[in-house]
C-alpha positions as CSV (number, residue, x, y, z in Angstrom):
1,M,0.0,0.2,0.0
2,N,1.2,3.7,-1.0
3,R,0.7,6.8,0.7
4,G,-2.7,8.3,-0.8
5,D,-4.0,4.8,-1.6
6,V,-8.0,4.3,-0.8
7,V,-8.7,1.3,1.5
8,R,-12.0,-0.1,3.2
9,V,-11.2,-1.1,6.9
10,R,-12.9,-3.6,9.1
11,A,-13.7,-1.9,12.2
12,Y,-16.0,-3.2,15.2
13,P,-18.7,-3.8,15.4
14,D,-19.1,-5.0,11.9
15,K,-18.7,-1.7,10.4
16,V,-16.6,-1.2,7.1
17,L,-15.0,2.5,6.6
18,E,-13.3,4.0,3.7
19,R,-10.5,5.6,4.6
20,I,-6.9,7.1,2.8
21,V,-3.6,5.2,3.5
22,W,-1.0,7.7,5.3
23,E,1.8,5.0,6.2
24,E,2.1,1.6,5.9
25,G,4.3,-0.3,8.8
26,E,5.1,-4.3,9.0
27,T,2.1,-5.4,10.7
28,Y,-0.4,-2.2,10.5
29,V,-1.9,1.0,8.3
30,I,-2.0,4.1,9.4
31,V,-5.4,5.7,7.8
32,C,-7.7,8.9,8.0
33,R,-10.6,10.1,6.6
34,P,-10.4,11.9,3.1
35,E,-10.8,15.5,4.4
36,V,-8.2,15.0,7.0
37,Y,-5.7,13.7,4.2
38,K,-6.2,16.7,2.4
39,E,-5.1,18.9,5.3
40,A,-2.2,16.7,6.3
41,V,-0.7,16.6,2.9
42,K,-0.8,20.5,3.0
43,S,0.7,21.1,6.5
44,N,2.4,17.8,6.6
45,I,1.3,17.3,9.8
46,P,-0.9,13.9,10.3
47,T,-3.7,14.4,13.2
48,G,-6.8,12.7,13.6
49,F,-5.1,9.4,12.2
50,M,-6.0,5.9,13.2
51,G,-4.0,2.7,13.1
52,F,-5.3,-0.8,12.1
53,P,-4.0,-4.5,11.3
54,K,-3.0,-5.1,8.2
55,E,-5.4,-7.9,7.8
56,D,-8.2,-5.7,8.2
57,V,-7.0,-3.2,5.4
58,M,-8.2,-3.7,1.7
59,V,-7.2,-1.5,-0.9
60,V,-9.9,-0.3,-3.2
61,K,-9.7,1.9,-6.5
62,E,-12.0,4.8,-5.6
63,L,-14.0,6.4,-3.0
64,S,-17.5,5.1,-2.6
65,A,-20.6,6.5,-1.2
66,I,-21.2,4.0,1.7
């Protein structure tokens, strides 16, 4: 996964969220909402981000209206 990729993450309880990748680690992926990503890119200050285990993250091609 690369910074800026659109992903779906499995959250609990039984929720699927669409987010944008900020960083990928060995076992985790740091993601954020699209509007937060745009601001973070402008300021290079990542705030409002969350981490998920890699097995709970799936790359998608574009944002949908879930």
